TORKOL-4160 file (C-alpha; in steps of 0.2 Angstrom, whole numbers, padded with zeros to 4 digits, m for minus):
448
<pt num="1" X="0061" Y="m0165" Z="m0057"/>
<pt num="2" X="0069" Y="m0150" Z="m0055"/>
<pt num="3" X="0055" Y="m0139" Z="m0054"/>
<pt num="4" X="0054" Y="m0120" Z="m0053"/>
<pt num="5" X="0038" Y="m0109" Z="m0047"/>
<pt num="6" X="0032" Y="m0097" Z="m0051"/>
<pt num="7" X="0019" Y="m0084" Z="m0040"/>
<pt num="8" X="0010" Y="m0075" Z="m0052"/>
<pt num="9" X="m0009" Y="m0067" Z="m0057"/>
<pt num="10" X="m0011" Y="m0069" Z="m0075"/>
<pt num="11" X="m0021" Y="m0056" Z="m0076"/>
<pt num="12" X="m0022" Y="m0057" Z="m0092"/>
<pt num="13" X="m0007" Y="m0067" Z="m0097"/>
<pt num="14" X="0004" Y="m0057" Z="m0106"/>
<pt num="15" X="0021" Y="m0056" Z="m0116"/>
<pt num="16" X="0030" Y="m0052" Z="m0100"/>
<pt num="17" X="0026" Y="m0067" Z="m0093"/>
<pt num="18" X="0031" Y="m0079" Z="m0107"/>
<pt num="19" X="0047" Y="m0068" Z="m0104"/>
<pt num="20" X="0047" Y="m0072" Z="m0088"/>
<pt num="21" X="0043" Y="m0091" Z="m0089"/>
<pt num="22" X="0057" Y="m0093" Z="m0101"/>
<pt num="23" X="0071" Y="m0083" Z="m0091"/>
<pt num="24" X="0066" Y="m0093" Z="m0075"/>
<pt num="25" X="0066" Y="m0110" Z="m0085"/>
<pt num="26" X="0084" Y="m0103" Z="m0090"/>
<pt num="27" X="0090" Y="m0099" Z="m0077"/>
<pt num="28" X="0086" Y="m0112" Z="m0062"/>
<pt num="29" X="0091" Y="m0126" Z="m0077"/>
<pt num="30" X="0072" Y="m0131" Z="m0072"/>
<pt num="31" X="0063" Y="m0145" Z="m0080"/>
<pt num="32" X="0046" Y="m0140" Z="m0078"/>
<pt num="33" X="0036" Y="m0126" Z="m0069"/>
<pt num="34" X="0021" Y="m0124" Z="m0056"/>
<pt num="35" X="0014" Y="m0106" Z="m0056"/>
<pt num="36" X="0004" Y="m0104" Z="m0040"/>
<pt num="37" X="m0010" Y="m0089" Z="m0046"/>
<pt num="38" X="m0022" Y="m0080" Z="m0039"/>
<pt num="39" X="m0042" Y="m0085" Z="m0042"/>
<pt num="40" X="m0053" Y="m0073" Z="m0045"/>
<pt num="41" X="m0048" Y="m0058" Z="m0034"/>
<pt num="42" X="m0029" Y="m0053" Z="m0036"/>
<pt num="43" X="m0018" Y="m0044" Z="m0024"/>
<pt num="44" X="m0022" Y="m0026" Z="m0027"/>
<pt num="45" X="m0041" Y="m0029" Z="m0021"/>
<pt num="46" X="m0052" Y="m0032" Z="m0037"/>
<pt num="47" X="m0058" Y="m0046" Z="m0047"/>
<pt num="48" X="m0049" Y="m0052" Z="m0060"/>
<pt num="49" X="m0051" Y="m0048" Z="m0078"/>
<pt num="50" X="m0059" Y="m0067" Z="m0083"/>
<pt num="51" X="m0060" Y="m0081" Z="m0074"/>
<pt num="52" X="m0047" Y="m0093" Z="m0062"/>
<pt num="53" X="m0048" Y="m0109" Z="m0076"/>
<pt num="54" X="m0048" Y="m0097" Z="m0091"/>
<pt num="55" X="m0032" Y="m0086" Z="m0088"/>
<pt num="56" X="m0024" Y="m0102" Z="m0080"/>
<pt num="57" X="m0029" Y="m0111" Z="m0096"/>
<pt num="58" X="m0022" Y="m0097" Z="m0108"/>
<pt num="59" X="m0003" Y="m0100" Z="m0095"/>
<pt num="60" X="m0005" Y="m0115" Z="m0097"/>
<pt num="61" X="m0006" Y="m0114" Z="m0119"/>
<pt num="62" X="0008" Y="m0103" Z="m0119"/>
<pt num="63" X="0017" Y="m0115" Z="m0110"/>
<pt num="64" X="0017" Y="m0114" Z="m0092"/>
<pt num="65" X="0015" Y="m0134" Z="m0085"/>
<pt num="66" X="0004" Y="m0133" Z="m0070"/>
<pt num="67" X="m0006" Y="m0118" Z="m0064"/>
<pt num="68" X="m0013" Y="m0119" Z="m0044"/>
<pt num="69" X="m0026" Y="m0110" Z="m0036"/>
<pt num="70" X="m0017" Y="m0098" Z="m0019"/>
<pt num="71" X="m0032" Y="m0099" Z="m0006"/>
<pt num="72" X="m0041" Y="m0084" Z="m0010"/>
<pt num="73" X="m0039" Y="m0078" Z="0009"/>
<pt num="74" X="m0021" Y="m0072" Z="0004"/>
<pt num="75" X="m0024" Y="m0067" Z="m0013"/>
<pt num="76" X="m0033" Y="m0048" Z="m0011"/>
<pt num="77" X="m0019" Y="m0042" Z="0004"/>
<pt num="78" X="m0003" Y="m0035" Z="0005"/>
<pt num="79" X="0013" Y="m0040" Z="0001"/>
<pt num="80" X="0017" Y="m0049" Z="0017"/>
<pt num="81" X="0000" Y="m0060" Z="0016"/>
<pt num="82" X="m0002" Y="m0064" Z="m0001"/>
<pt num="83" X="0019" Y="m0070" Z="m0002"/>
<pt num="84" X="0012" Y="m0079" Z="0016"/>
<pt num="85" X="0002" Y="m0090" Z="0007"/>
<pt num="86" X="0010" Y="m0089" Z="m0011"/>
<pt num="87" X="0027" Y="m0097" Z="m0002"/>
<pt num="88" X="0017" Y="m0108" Z="0011"/>
<pt num="89" X="0008" Y="m0118" Z="m0004"/>
<pt num="90" X="0024" Y="m0120" Z="m0015"/>
<pt num="91" X="0034" Y="m0126" Z="0001"/>
<pt num="92" X="0020" Y="m0139" Z="0005"/>
<pt num="93" X="0021" Y="m0146" Z="m0010"/>
<pt num="94" X="0037" Y="m0154" Z="m0006"/>
<pt num="95" X="0045" Y="m0157" Z="m0022"/>
<pt num="96" X="0048" Y="m0137" Z="m0028"/>
<pt num="97" X="0065" Y="m0133" Z="m0030"/>
<pt num="98" X="0067" Y="m0115" Z="m0033"/>
<pt num="99" X="0055" Y="m0099" Z="m0035"/>
<pt num="100" X="0058" Y="m0088" Z="m0049"/>
<pt num="101" X="0051" Y="m0070" Z="m0047"/>
<pt num="102" X="0051" Y="m0051" Z="m0056"/>
<pt num="103" X="0061" Y="m0038" Z="m0051"/>
<pt num="104" X="0066" Y="m0021" Z="m0052"/>
<pt num="105" X="0080" Y="m0024" Z="m0044"/>
<pt num="106" X="0087" Y="m0039" Z="m0051"/>
<pt num="107" X="0099" Y="m0043" Z="m0039"/>
<pt num="108" X="0095" Y="m0057" Z="m0028"/>
<pt num="109" X="0109" Y="m0056" Z="m0014"/>
<pt num="110" X="0103" Y="m0039" Z="m0011"/>
<pt num="111" X="0085" Y="m0044" Z="m0009"/>
<pt num="112" X="0091" Y="m0060" Z="0001"/>
<pt num="113" X="0103" Y="m0048" Z="0013"/>
<pt num="114" X="0087" Y="m0036" Z="0014"/>
<pt num="115" X="0074" Y="m0050" Z="0018"/>
<pt num="116" X="0085" Y="m0056" Z="0030"/>
<pt num="117" X="0086" Y="m0043" Z="0041"/>
<pt num="118" X="0070" Y="m0040" Z="0041"/>
<pt num="119" X="0063" Y="m0058" Z="0044"/>
<pt num="120" X="0079" Y="m0061" Z="0059"/>
<pt num="121" X="0079" Y="m0042" Z="0065"/>
<pt num="122" X="0097" Y="m0043" Z="0074"/>
<pt num="123" X="0094" Y="m0033" Z="0090"/>
<pt num="124" X="0105" Y="m0020" Z="0083"/>
<pt num="125" X="0092" Y="m0017" Z="0070"/>
<pt num="126" X="0077" Y="m0017" Z="0083"/>
<pt num="127" X="0086" Y="m0003" Z="0093"/>
<pt num="128" X="0089" Y="0007" Z="0080"/>
<pt num="129" X="0071" Y="0005" Z="0072"/>
<pt num="130" X="0064" Y="0010" Z="0088"/>
<pt num="131" X="0075" Y="0024" Z="0090"/>
<pt num="132" X="0069" Y="0031" Z="0074"/>
<pt num="133" X="0050" Y="0027" Z="0078"/>
<pt num="134" X="0052" Y="0036" Z="0094"/>
<pt num="135" X="0058" Y="0052" Z="0086"/>
<pt num="136" X="0042" Y="0052" Z="0074"/>
<pt num="137" X="0046" Y="0045" Z="0060"/>
<pt num="138" X="0034" Y="0035" Z="0048"/>
<pt num="139" X="0038" Y="0016" Z="0047"/>
<pt num="140" X="0045" Y="0013" Z="0031"/>
<pt num="141" X="0055" Y="0031" Z="0034"/>
<pt num="142" X="0063" Y="0023" Z="0051"/>
<pt num="143" X="0065" Y="0006" Z="0043"/>
<pt num="144" X="0074" Y="0012" Z="0030"/>
<pt num="145" X="0086" Y="0022" Z="0040"/>
<pt num="146" X="0089" Y="0008" Z="0053"/>
<pt num="147" X="0094" Y="m0003" Z="0038"/>
<pt num="148" X="0107" Y="0007" Z="0031"/>
<pt num="149" X="0114" Y="0011" Z="0048"/>
<pt num="150" X="0116" Y="m0008" Z="0051"/>
<pt num="151" X="0122" Y="m0012" Z="0034"/>
<pt num="152" X="0135" Y="m0001" Z="0038"/>
<pt num="153" X="0139" Y="m0001" Z="0056"/>
<pt num="154" X="0157" Y="m0008" Z="0061"/>
<pt num="155" X="0153" Y="m0026" Z="0063"/>
<pt num="156" X="0143" Y="m0029" Z="0051"/>
<pt num="157" X="0147" Y="m0044" Z="0043"/>
<pt num="158" X="0135" Y="m0055" Z="0031"/>
<pt num="159" X="0148" Y="m0066" Z="0019"/>
<pt num="160" X="0157" Y="m0063" Z="0004"/>
<pt num="161" X="0143" Y="m0064" Z="m0009"/>
<pt num="162" X="0136" Y="m0047" Z="0000"/>
<pt num="163" X="0151" Y="m0037" Z="m0001"/>
<pt num="164" X="0150" Y="m0027" Z="m0018"/>
<pt num="165" X="0132" Y="m0026" Z="m0017"/>
<pt num="166" X="0128" Y="m0005" Z="m0016"/>
<pt num="167" X="0116" Y="m0001" Z="m0003"/>
<pt num="168" X="0118" Y="0016" Z="0001"/>
<pt num="169" X="0102" Y="0026" Z="0009"/>
<pt num="170" X="0097" Y="0030" Z="m0006"/>
<pt num="171" X="0097" Y="0013" Z="m0015"/>
<pt num="172" X="0090" Y="0005" Z="m0001"/>
<pt num="173" X="0076" Y="0019" Z="m0002"/>
<pt num="174" X="0074" Y="0016" Z="m0019"/>
<pt num="175" X="0073" Y="m0004" Z="m0019"/>
<pt num="176" X="0061" Y="m0003" Z="m0004"/>
<pt num="177" X="0050" Y="0008" Z="m0013"/>
<pt num="178" X="0047" Y="m0005" Z="m0030"/>
<pt num="179" X="0031" Y="m0014" Z="m0031"/>
<pt num="180" X="0039" Y="m0029" Z="m0037"/>
<pt num="181" X="0055" Y="m0031" Z="m0024"/>
<pt num="182" X="0042" Y="m0028" Z="m0009"/>
<pt num="183" X="0036" Y="m0046" Z="m0016"/>
<pt num="184" X="0052" Y="m0052" Z="m0017"/>
<pt num="185" X="0058" Y="m0047" Z="m0002"/>
<pt num="186" X="0042" Y="m0055" Z="0006"/>
<pt num="187" X="0044" Y="m0072" Z="m0004"/>
<pt num="188" X="0063" Y="m0071" Z="0002"/>
<pt num="189" X="0056" Y="m0070" Z="0020"/>
<pt num="190" X="0044" Y="m0083" Z="0020"/>
<pt num="191" X="0057" Y="m0094" Z="0013"/>
<pt num="192" X="0068" Y="m0090" Z="0027"/>
<pt num="193" X="0054" Y="m0091" Z="0041"/>
<pt num="194" X="0047" Y="m0107" Z="0034"/>
<pt num="195" X="0067" Y="m0116" Z="0035"/>
<pt num="196" X="0063" Y="m0119" Z="0017"/>
<pt num="197" X="0074" Y="m0130" Z="0004"/>
<pt num="198" X="0067" Y="m0118" Z="m0011"/>
<pt num="199" X="0078" Y="m0108" Z="m0017"/>
<pt num="200" X="0073" Y="m0090" Z="m0024"/>
<pt num="201" X="0080" Y="m0082" Z="m0041"/>
<pt num="202" X="0075" Y="m0066" Z="m0050"/>
<pt num="203" X="0074" Y="m0059" Z="m0064"/>
<pt num="204" X="0075" Y="m0040" Z="m0070"/>
<pt num="205" X="0060" Y="m0033" Z="m0076"/>
<pt num="206" X="0060" Y="m0024" Z="m0094"/>
<pt num="207" X="0051" Y="m0011" Z="m0101"/>
<pt num="208" X="0037" Y="m0008" Z="m0093"/>
<pt num="209" X="0034" Y="m0003" Z="m0075"/>
<pt num="210" X="0021" Y="m0015" Z="m0066"/>
<pt num="211" X="0009" Y="m0001" Z="m0065"/>
<pt num="212" X="0013" Y="0008" Z="m0080"/>
<pt num="213" X="m0004" Y="0012" Z="m0090"/>
<pt num="214" X="0004" Y="0017" Z="m0106"/>
<pt num="215" X="0007" Y="0002" Z="m0121"/>
<pt num="216" X="0025" Y="0002" Z="m0129"/>
<pt num="217" X="0030" Y="m0010" Z="m0139"/>
<pt num="218" X="0027" Y="m0029" Z="m0137"/>
<pt num="219" X="0031" Y="m0031" Z="m0120"/>
<pt num="220" X="0018" Y="m0021" Z="m0109"/>
<pt num="221" X="0011" Y="m0022" Z="m0089"/>
<pt num="222" X="m0006" Y="m0031" Z="m0087"/>
<pt num="223" X="m0013" Y="m0014" Z="m0080"/>
<pt num="224" X="m0011" Y="m0007" Z="m0100"/>
<pt num="225" X="m0018" Y="m0020" Z="m0107"/>
<pt num="226" X="m0033" Y="m0021" Z="m0093"/>
<pt num="227" X="m0035" Y="m0002" Z="m0096"/>
<pt num="228" X="m0037" Y="m0004" Z="m0116"/>
<pt num="229" X="m0049" Y="m0016" Z="m0115"/>
<pt num="230" X="m0060" Y="m0006" Z="m0104"/>
<pt num="231" X="m0058" Y="0008" Z="m0116"/>
<pt num="232" X="m0065" Y="m0004" Z="m0128"/>
<pt num="233" X="m0078" Y="m0009" Z="m0119"/>
<pt num="234" X="m0084" Y="0007" Z="m0113"/>
<pt num="235" X="m0084" Y="0014" Z="m0131"/>
<pt num="236" X="m0096" Y="0000" Z="m0137"/>
<pt num="237" X="m0107" Y="0002" Z="m0122"/>
<pt num="238" X="m0121" Y="0009" Z="m0131"/>
<pt num="239" X="m0121" Y="m0004" Z="m0143"/>
<pt num="240" X="m0117" Y="m0018" Z="m0133"/>
<pt num="241" X="m0130" Y="m0031" Z="m0142"/>
<pt num="242" X="m0118" Y="m0031" Z="m0155"/>
<pt num="243" X="m0106" Y="m0045" Z="m0148"/>
<pt num="244" X="m0095" Y="m0046" Z="m0164"/>
<pt num="245" X="m0091" Y="m0031" Z="m0168"/>
<pt num="246" X="m0084" Y="m0028" Z="m0149"/>
<pt num="247" X="m0073" Y="m0045" Z="m0153"/>
<pt num="248" X="m0068" Y="m0038" Z="m0169"/>
<pt num="249" X="m0063" Y="m0019" Z="m0162"/>
<pt num="250" X="m0052" Y="m0030" Z="m0149"/>
<pt num="251" X="m0043" Y="m0042" Z="m0162"/>
<pt num="252" X="m0041" Y="m0026" Z="m0171"/>
<pt num="253" X="m0032" Y="m0019" Z="m0159"/>
<pt num="254" X="m0013" Y="m0017" Z="m0162"/>
<pt num="255" X="m0011" Y="m0011" Z="m0141"/>
<pt num="256" X="m0017" Y="m0026" Z="m0137"/>
<pt num="257" X="m0014" Y="m0040" Z="m0151"/>
<pt num="258" X="0005" Y="m0034" Z="m0149"/>
<pt num="259" X="0006" Y="m0035" Z="m0130"/>
<pt num="260" X="m0002" Y="m0053" Z="m0129"/>
<pt num="261" X="0002" Y="m0071" Z="m0135"/>
<pt num="262" X="m0013" Y="m0079" Z="m0147"/>
<pt num="263" X="m0019" Y="m0090" Z="m0132"/>
<pt num="264" X="m0023" Y="m0076" Z="m0121"/>
<pt num="265" X="m0034" Y="m0066" Z="m0138"/>
<pt num="266" X="m0042" Y="m0082" Z="m0140"/>
<pt num="267" X="m0048" Y="m0084" Z="m0121"/>
<pt num="268" X="m0053" Y="m0064" Z="m0122"/>
<pt num="269" X="m0065" Y="m0065" Z="m0136"/>
<pt num="270" X="m0071" Y="m0084" Z="m0134"/>
<pt num="271" X="m0076" Y="m0079" Z="m0117"/>
<pt num="272" X="m0083" Y="m0063" Z="m0125"/>
<pt num="273" X="m0092" Y="m0073" Z="m0138"/>
<pt num="274" X="m0102" Y="m0083" Z="m0124"/>
<pt num="275" X="m0108" Y="m0068" Z="m0114"/>
<pt num="276" X="m0092" Y="m0068" Z="m0102"/>
<pt num="277" X="m0086" Y="m0049" Z="m0101"/>
<pt num="278" X="m0071" Y="m0045" Z="m0093"/>
<pt num="279" X="m0076" Y="m0040" Z="m0075"/>
<pt num="280" X="m0070" Y="m0022" Z="m0066"/>
<pt num="281" X="m0071" Y="m0018" Z="m0049"/>
<pt num="282" X="m0084" Y="m0005" Z="m0053"/>
<pt num="283" X="m0096" Y="m0019" Z="m0057"/>
<pt num="284" X="m0097" Y="m0022" Z="m0039"/>
<pt num="285" X="m0100" Y="m0005" Z="m0033"/>
<pt num="286" X="m0118" Y="m0007" Z="m0030"/>
<pt num="287" X="m0117" Y="m0024" Z="m0020"/>
<pt num="288" X="m0102" Y="m0014" Z="m0013"/>
<pt num="289" X="m0112" Y="0001" Z="m0005"/>
<pt num="290" X="m0126" Y="m0010" Z="0001"/>
<pt num="291" X="m0114" Y="m0021" Z="0011"/>
<pt num="292" X="m0107" Y="m0005" Z="0019"/>
<pt num="293" X="m0122" Y="0004" Z="0024"/>
<pt num="294" X="m0130" Y="m0014" Z="0030"/>
<pt num="295" X="m0113" Y="m0017" Z="0042"/>
<pt num="296" X="m0112" Y="0002" Z="0048"/>
<pt num="297" X="m0110" Y="m0006" Z="0064"/>
<pt num="298" X="m0096" Y="m0019" Z="0060"/>
<pt num="299" X="m0085" Y="m0010" Z="0046"/>
<pt num="300" X="m0072" Y="m0012" Z="0061"/>
<pt num="301" X="m0072" Y="m0031" Z="0060"/>
<pt num="302" X="m0066" Y="m0029" Z="0043"/>
<pt num="303" X="m0045" Y="m0035" Z="0040"/>
<pt num="304" X="m0037" Y="m0018" Z="0037"/>
<pt num="305" X="m0050" Y="m0006" Z="0042"/>
<pt num="306" X="m0044" Y="0004" Z="0055"/>
<pt num="307" X="m0039" Y="0022" Z="0066"/>
<pt num="308" X="m0058" Y="0029" Z="0061"/>
<pt num="309" X="m0057" Y="0024" Z="0042"/>
<pt num="310" X="m0073" Y="0015" Z="0045"/>
<pt num="311" X="m0082" Y="0033" Z="0046"/>
<pt num="312" X="m0076" Y="0039" Z="0031"/>
<pt num="313" X="m0081" Y="0021" Z="0021"/>
<pt num="314" X="m0099" Y="0025" Z="0029"/>
<pt num="315" X="m0101" Y="0040" Z="0025"/>
<pt num="316" X="m0093" Y="0041" Z="0007"/>
<pt num="317" X="m0105" Y="0023" Z="0002"/>
<pt num="318" X="m0121" Y="0034" Z="0007"/>
<pt num="319" X="m0117" Y="0048" Z="m0008"/>
<pt num="320" X="m0104" Y="0041" Z="m0017"/>
<pt num="321" X="m0109" Y="0043" Z="m0036"/>
<pt num="322" X="m0097" Y="0027" Z="m0044"/>
<pt num="323" X="m0083" Y="0016" Z="m0038"/>
<pt num="324" X="m0071" Y="0031" Z="m0045"/>
<pt num="325" X="m0080" Y="0045" Z="m0034"/>
<pt num="326" X="m0080" Y="0031" Z="m0017"/>
<pt num="327" X="m0062" Y="0029" Z="m0018"/>
<pt num="328" X="m0058" Y="0047" Z="m0020"/>
<pt num="329" X="m0071" Y="0049" Z="m0005"/>
<pt num="330" X="m0062" Y="0037" Z="0006"/>
<pt num="331" X="m0045" Y="0044" Z="0000"/>
<pt num="332" X="m0032" Y="0051" Z="0015"/>
<pt num="333" X="m0014" Y="0053" Z="0014"/>
<pt num="334" X="m0012" Y="0039" Z="0028"/>
<pt num="335" X="m0020" Y="0026" Z="0016"/>
<pt num="336" X="m0015" Y="0021" Z="m0002"/>
<pt num="337" X="m0027" Y="0020" Z="m0016"/>
<pt num="338" X="m0024" Y="0000" Z="m0017"/>
<pt num="339" X="m0025" Y="m0001" Z="0004"/>
<pt num="340" X="m0043" Y="0008" Z="0001"/>
<pt num="341" X="m0045" Y="m0005" Z="m0012"/>
<pt num="342" X="m0041" Y="m0019" Z="m0003"/>
<pt num="343" X="m0050" Y="m0013" Z="0012"/>
<pt num="344" X="m0066" Y="m0012" Z="0002"/>
<pt num="345" X="m0062" Y="m0029" Z="m0005"/>
<pt num="346" X="m0062" Y="m0037" Z="0012"/>
<pt num="347" X="m0079" Y="m0029" Z="0015"/>
<pt num="348" X="m0087" Y="m0036" Z="m0002"/>
<pt num="349" X="m0078" Y="m0053" Z="0003"/>
<pt num="350" X="m0082" Y="m0053" Z="0020"/>
<pt num="351" X="m0064" Y="m0057" Z="0027"/>
<pt num="352" X="m0063" Y="m0051" Z="0044"/>
<pt num="353" X="m0049" Y="m0047" Z="0057"/>
<pt num="354" X="m0052" Y="m0066" Z="0065"/>
<pt num="355" X="m0052" Y="m0072" Z="0048"/>
<pt num="356" X="m0034" Y="m0065" Z="0044"/>
<pt num="357" X="m0027" Y="m0070" Z="0062"/>
<pt num="358" X="m0033" Y="m0089" Z="0060"/>
<pt num="359" X="m0024" Y="m0086" Z="0040"/>
<pt num="360" X="m0007" Y="m0079" Z="0048"/>
<pt num="361" X="m0004" Y="m0096" Z="0056"/>
<pt num="362" X="m0006" Y="m0108" Z="0044"/>
<pt num="363" X="0011" Y="m0113" Z="0038"/>
<pt num="364" X="0007" Y="m0130" Z="0030"/>
<pt num="365" X="m0008" Y="m0127" Z="0016"/>
<pt num="366" X="m0020" Y="m0143" Z="0019"/>
<pt num="367" X="m0023" Y="m0141" Z="m0002"/>
<pt num="368" X="m0019" Y="m0138" Z="m0017"/>
<pt num="369" X="m0031" Y="m0134" Z="m0029"/>
<pt num="370" X="m0029" Y="m0139" Z="m0049"/>
<pt num="371" X="m0034" Y="m0126" Z="m0064"/>
<pt num="372" X="m0025" Y="m0131" Z="m0078"/>
<pt num="373" X="m0011" Y="m0143" Z="m0082"/>
<pt num="374" X="m0002" Y="m0151" Z="m0098"/>
<pt num="375" X="0007" Y="m0167" Z="m0100"/>
<pt num="376" X="0021" Y="m0162" Z="m0087"/>
<pt num="377" X="0011" Y="m0155" Z="m0079"/>
<pt num="378" X="0004" Y="m0175" Z="m0076"/>
<pt num="379" X="0022" Y="m0178" Z="m0070"/>
<pt num="380" X="0025" Y="m0164" Z="m0060"/>
<pt num="381" X="0006" Y="m0167" Z="m0050"/>
<pt num="382" X="0014" Y="m0187" Z="m0049"/>
<pt num="383" X="0032" Y="m0179" Z="m0039"/>
<pt num="384" X="0019" Y="m0169" Z="m0029"/>
<pt num="385" X="0008" Y="m0185" Z="m0023"/>
<pt num="386" X="0028" Y="m0195" Z="m0021"/>
<pt num="387" X="0033" Y="m0179" Z="m0010"/>
<pt num="388" X="0019" Y="m0173" Z="0000"/>
<pt num="389" X="0006" Y="m0177" Z="0009"/>
<pt num="390" X="m0007" Y="m0163" Z="0001"/>
<pt num="391" X="m0023" Y="m0165" Z="m0005"/>
<pt num="392" X="m0024" Y="m0164" Z="m0022"/>
<pt num="393" X="m0041" Y="m0157" Z="m0027"/>
<pt num="394" X="m0046" Y="m0163" Z="m0045"/>
<pt num="395" X="m0065" Y="m0168" Z="m0042"/>
<pt num="396" X="m0069" Y="m0153" Z="m0029"/>
<pt num="397" X="m0086" Y="m0164" Z="m0023"/>
<pt num="398" X="m0070" Y="m0174" Z="m0015"/>
<pt num="399" X="m0068" Y="m0158" Z="m0002"/>
<pt num="400" X="m0084" Y="m0163" Z="0010"/>
<pt num="401" X="m0070" Y="m0178" Z="0015"/>
<pt num="402" X="m0061" Y="m0164" Z="0022"/>
<pt num="403" X="m0070" Y="m0153" Z="0029"/>
<pt num="404" X="m0065" Y="m0162" Z="0049"/>
<pt num="405" X="m0045" Y="m0151" Z="0044"/>
<pt num="406" X="m0051" Y="m0133" Z="0051"/>
<pt num="407" X="m0037" Y="m0126" Z="0041"/>
<pt num="408" X="m0045" Y="m0135" Z="0027"/>
<pt num="409" X="m0062" Y="m0130" Z="0030"/>
<pt num="410" X="m0057" Y="m0112" Z="0034"/>
<pt num="411" X="m0047" Y="m0108" Z="0016"/>
<pt num="412" X="m0058" Y="m0120" Z="0006"/>
<pt num="413" X="m0073" Y="m0111" Z="0011"/>
<pt num="414" X="m0067" Y="m0095" Z="0009"/>
<pt num="415" X="m0061" Y="m0099" Z="m0009"/>
<pt num="416" X="m0081" Y="m0107" Z="m0014"/>
<pt num="417" X="m0087" Y="m0091" Z="m0007"/>
<pt num="418" X="m0076" Y="m0078" Z="m0017"/>
<pt num="419" X="m0081" Y="m0088" Z="m0031"/>
<pt num="420" X="m0099" Y="m0086" Z="m0029"/>
<pt num="421" X="m0097" Y="m0069" Z="m0026"/>
<pt num="422" X="m0087" Y="m0067" Z="m0044"/>
<pt num="423" X="m0100" Y="m0077" Z="m0051"/>
<pt num="424" X="m0116" Y="m0063" Z="m0046"/>
<pt num="425" X="m0106" Y="m0052" Z="m0058"/>
<pt num="426" X="m0098" Y="m0064" Z="m0071"/>
<pt num="427" X="m0113" Y="m0074" Z="m0074"/>
<pt num="428" X="m0126" Y="m0059" Z="m0077"/>
<pt num="429" X="m0130" Y="m0064" Z="m0096"/>
<pt num="430" X="m0127" Y="m0083" Z="m0091"/>
<pt num="431" X="m0138" Y="m0084" Z="m0076"/>
<pt num="432" X="m0146" Y="m0100" Z="m0083"/>
<pt num="433" X="m0128" Y="m0106" Z="m0082"/>
<pt num="434" X="m0126" Y="m0108" Z="m0065"/>
<pt num="435" X="m0129" Y="m0124" Z="m0057"/>
<pt num="436" X="m0127" Y="m0118" Z="m0037"/>
<pt num="437" X="m0108" Y="m0116" Z="m0030"/>
<pt num="438" X="m0098" Y="m0115" Z="m0048"/>
<pt num="439" X="m0085" Y="m0125" Z="m0039"/>
<pt num="440" X="m0091" Y="m0141" Z="m0040"/>
<pt num="441" X="m0095" Y="m0141" Z="m0057"/>
<pt num="442" X="m0082" Y="m0134" Z="m0066"/>
<pt num="443" X="m0067" Y="m0150" Z="m0069"/>
<pt num="444" X="m0048" Y="m0145" Z="m0070"/>
<pt num="445" X="m0043" Y="m0141" Z="m0088"/>
<pt num="446" X="m0028" Y="m0154" Z="m0097"/>
<pt num="447" X="m0022" Y="m0145" Z="m0113"/>
<pt num="448" X="m0016" Y="m0157" Z="m0122"/>
């Protein structure tokens, strides 16, 4: 069976994802797809709109064959760490032939060339990078200039496939400043580092940009869909008890209905009908500032917090009016808004520097958590069983048998903790439905 891997968030699953799925199957000539999906917290350092099982089910109902969970310790981190966990999991399955990702560049040879140099770090490249850094250049600028110099050096050769690629300094800067290109390069670096047999493919992104907030046509970014949904919910806040009116507003919003498939629309409306409303980062504001104030002396121990930003975070937490105000009070030239969000998310989830040092050393993921699958997905699961010794988690109660494995224990306990923290808000209107740590009570979903 020819299986292609997709690395996704589906937050929520939209028409662009259908395009990505169809083109991936076509480009890789694959028989089946497996998606590694972020769980309840996503890469930009925010909670997911809806729970992982609901989002996975909508994806399978729209054509994905199997959705598995990316271990949460990697899901809300930088491109490098997000890619490390995702690619390591796909590689650990033993049966995935390819990965196919979207990129602004659209040329896999260009991305592969850049990734190879950054991963293998030839001596000449390292010397040029060191020289530019010693001149006081910021790392991204120094790296880009060193790459350009190395690629254009007289002795450089990387094979015939790479001869006709435009890698002018301007083009390099453009490639290395685009979010999906950056992720794609990190995926390839991980494949090279793992000596994986998985072959990378890419599809050029069409229509809206990854972070675009504008709705236009029928393929829009998840950011734009989330924003529009937030606008509708906010407009109904004074009458939030009228769930029917809220659902009607969503169903009649052409901005939303034109951007998502029926499976996602049904997922959104059925969850809201049951009292599970979409989750936004500001909903964790009170929990977050309480944690920051409580952990004043330990803020520096959280991952990605350095250079004194812990002091800004603490001072901001004492006076911030809301989540947006908190972000703006911490903001500086040195820290992007996304990095600030990840810092705050690491505090919320209790992810420390020590945790990430441990996670970085894991090259083989010891388990795969099944979220949702169809009949072809069942065949993929059989292929995983034949090709790998990885532990396949169907019944979550079985995890207790594998806690002697320190990597397994570390990763799975982080998954459970993230779900429990997410559910403090997600189940706000449904507290009687909580039975404890809900990872133990929700089974994988079979879409027939």
